C-alpha positions in Angstrom: 0.2 -15.7 9.2 -2.7 -15.9 11.5 -1.5 -12.8 13.4 -1.5 -10.9 9.9 -5.0 -12.3 8.8 -6.6 -11.5 12.2 -5.0 -7.9 12.2 -6.1 -7.0 8.5 -9.4 -8.2 9.4 -9.6 -6.2 12.4 -8.3 -2.9 11.1 -9.1 -2.8 7.4 -12.6 -4.2 7.6 -13.9 -0.9 9.3 -11.7 1.0 6.8 -13.2 -0.8 3.6 -16.7 -0.3 5.3 -16.1 3.4 5.7 -15.5 3.6 1.9 -18.5 1.9 1.1 -16.6 -1.5 0.3 -15.9 -4.8 1.7 -12.6 -6.5 2.6 -12.1 -9.6 0.7 -9.2 -12.3 1.2 -7.5 -12.9 -2.0 -5.1 -15.4 -0.8 -3.7 -16.4 2.9 -1.3 -13.5 2.5 -3.4 -11.0 0.6 -6.5 -8.9 1.2 -8.2 -6.2 -0.8 -11.1 -3.8 -1.6 -12.4 -1.5 -4.2 -13.7 1.8 -3.7 -15.4 4.1 -6.5 -11.9 5.2 -7.6 -9.3 2.9 -6.4 -8.2 -0.7 -5.9 -6.3 -1.4 -2.5 -4.4 -4.4 -1.6 -2.8 -5.4 1.7 -0.2 -8.0 1.6 2.7 -9.9 3.1 5.7 -9.6 1.1 8.4 -12.1 1.9 12.1 -11.2 1.9 14.9 -11.2 4.7 12.1 -10.1 7.0 8.7 -10.2 5.8 7.2 -6.8 5.4 3.5 -5.7 5.2 2.5 -3.5 2.2 -0.5 -1.5 1.3 -0.7 -0.7 -2.3 -3.3 1.4 -4.2 -4.0 2.1 -7.8 -6.4 4.3 -9.8 -9.2 1.9 -10.8 -9.9 1.4 -14.5 -12.8 -0.5 -15.9 -12.5 -4.2 -15.7 -9.8 -4.0 -13.1 -9.6 -7.1 -11.0 -9.2 -7.1 -7.2 -5.4 -8.3 -7.4 -2.0 -6.7 -7.3 -1.1 -5.0 -10.4 2.9 -4.5 -10.5 3.9 -1.5 -12.4 0.6 0.5 -11.7 0.2 -0.1 -8.1 1.6 2.6 -5.7 2.8 1.8 -2.1 1.0 3.6 0.6 4.5 4.9 1.7 4.6 7.0 -1.5 1.2 8.3 -1.0 2.3 9.3 2.6 5.4 11.0 1.1 3.6 12.8 -1.8 0.8 13.9 0.5 3.0 15.2 3.2 6.6 16.1 2.4 7.3 16.4 6.3 6.3 12.9 7.2 9.1 10.7 8.2 9.8 7.6 6.1 8.6 4.5 8.0 11.4 2.3 8.7 11.7 -1.3 7.5 11.5 -3.9 10.2 14.7 -4.4 11.9 13.7 -7.8 13.3 11.2 -10.7 12.5 7.8 -9.7 13.4 6.3 -10.4 16.9 2.5 -10.7 17.4 2.3 -7.3 19.0 4.6 -5.5 16.5 2.9 -7.0 13.4 -0.6 -6.1 14.8 0.9 -2.4 15.6 2.1 -2.3 12.0 -1.2 -3.2 10.4 -3.1 -0.8 12.4 -0.7 1.9 11.6 -1.1 1.3 8.1 -4.8 1.1 8.3 -4.7 4.6 10.0 -2.2 5.8 7.3 -4.5 4.9 4.4 -7.5 6.7 5.9 -5.3 9.7 6.7 -3.3 10.0 3.6 -4.8 7.9 1.1 -8.5 9.2 1.5 -8.5 11.6 -1.6 -7.3 9.0 -3.9 -10.1 6.5 -2.6 -12.9 8.9 -2.7 -12.2 11.7 -5.1 -12.7 11.4 -8.8 -10.4 14.4 -9.3 -7.6 13.1 -7.2 -4.1 13.9 -8.5 -3.2 10.4 -9.8 -0.9 12.0 -12.6 1.1 14.1 -9.7 1.3 11.0 -7.6 2.8 8.8 -10.5 5.1 11.6 -11.5 6.3 11.8 -8.0 6.8 7.9 -7.9 8.7 8.1 -11.2 10.8 10.7 -9.9 11.8 8.7 -6.8 12.7 5.8 -8.8 14.8 7.9 -11.1 16.5 9.2 -8.2 17.1 6.0 -6.6 18.4 4.6 -9.6 21.0 7.5 -9.9 22.0 6.9 -6.4 22.3 3.2 -6.6 22.6 2.1 -10.3 22.8 -1.6 -9.2 19.0 -1.4 -8.7 18.4 -1.5 -12.4 18.7 -5.2 -12.3 15.6 -5.3 -10.1 13.4 -3.2 -12.5 10.7 -5.0 -14.4 10.9 -5.3 -18.0 
C-alpha cells in the first residue's frame, strides 16, 4: 500500500495541479480530485490480484469527492472511446512488485492526461456519447457472457 500511495502522490499530484486542482487522500487505498467538469478517483481494488483503477465522472452540483458506482467510468473505457485503435490494457498476470505498481500508476496518470483531458476541462465534452459507448460495451459483454448478469448492480 505504501508503494501505491507514494506512486499516486508522485504521478497524480502534478496531474491534479495541471487541471487547477489538488489531489486528496480519501482513504489509504483511494485518492481523488475535482476539475471544473469532472470527479476523478484513483484506487486499489482488491480481487484475485489487486488492480489500480482510475475512474472519472461528469461532475454534478453537490457531487462528493468519492466513488460513485453506476456513474463512474473507468479510464480504460475513456481510452477505448477516444482511440478505437488503442490496445486494451492487460490485467495484472501476477501480484504487483514495487516496480510494476509504480509503472502502472505512472501509465494511468499519463493516459488520464492524454485521453481524459477533454472530459476534465471541456464543458462540452461528449459525456453522453461516452456513457452510450460504455452501455453498449456492457450489453455486448452480457450477450457474450450471460453469467456476468449476477454481478450487475440492481
